[in-house]
C-alpha positions in Angstrom: -10.3 -1.7 7.0 -9.6 -5.1 5.2 -7.4 -5.6 2.3 -9.9 -5.1 -0.5 -11.1 -2.0 1.2 -7.5 -0.6 1.2 -6.9 -1.5 -2.7 -8.0 1.5 -4.0 -5.9 3.7 -1.6 -2.8 1.5 -2.4 -3.3 1.8 -6.3 -3.8 5.5 -6.1 -0.6 5.9 -3.7 1.5 3.9 -6.2 -0.1 5.5 -9.4 0.6 9.0 -8.0 4.2 8.0 -6.4 5.6 4.8 -7.9 8.8 5.4 -6.0 7.0 4.2 -2.8 6.9 0.6 -4.2 10.2 0.0 -2.4 9.2 1.4 0.8 8.9 -1.2 3.7 5.2 -1.8 4.8 5.4 0.2 7.8 6.4 3.1 5.7 3.6 2.8 3.6 1.3 2.6 6.8 2.4 5.8 7.8 2.2 7.2 4.3 -1.6 6.1 3.7 -2.3 7.9 7.3 -0.3 10.9 6.7 -1.7 11.7 3.3 -5.2 11.1 4.2 -6.1 7.8 2.6 -6.9 6.3 6.0 -8.1 7.9 9.4 -6.0 5.6 11.4 -2.9 3.2 11.1 -4.4 0.0 9.3 -3.0 -3.3 10.0 0.2 -4.1 8.6 -0.7 -7.7 7.3 -3.8 -6.1 5.4 -1.7 -3.5 3.8 0.8 -6.0 2.8 -2.0 -8.2 1.1 -3.3 -5.3 -0.7 0.1 -4.1 -1.8 0.8 -7.8 -3.0 -2.5 -7.6 -5.1 -1.3 -4.4 -6.8 2.3 -5.6 -7.4 1.0 -8.7 -9.4 -1.4 -6.7 -11.4 1.3 -4.2 -12.3 3.9 -6.8 -12.9 6.0 -5.7 -10.1 7.9 -8.4 -8.5 9.3 -9.2 -5.0 8.2 -7.4 -1.8 8.8 -4.0 -0.3 12.4 -3.6 0.9 
């Protein structure tokens, strides 16, 4: 799954759980899988790219802790 395919899942995850914005990318990877957004662990680079698009769109700055 590439970053563009992950965007809807990342947006929904952050919309439902904005506190996850401060989680590390590997934690987001586990959350996406454990909450059923993805069928397998996705590439951290793709997750990071999708997260950065969402963060910019929502005016969040920085990067996951």
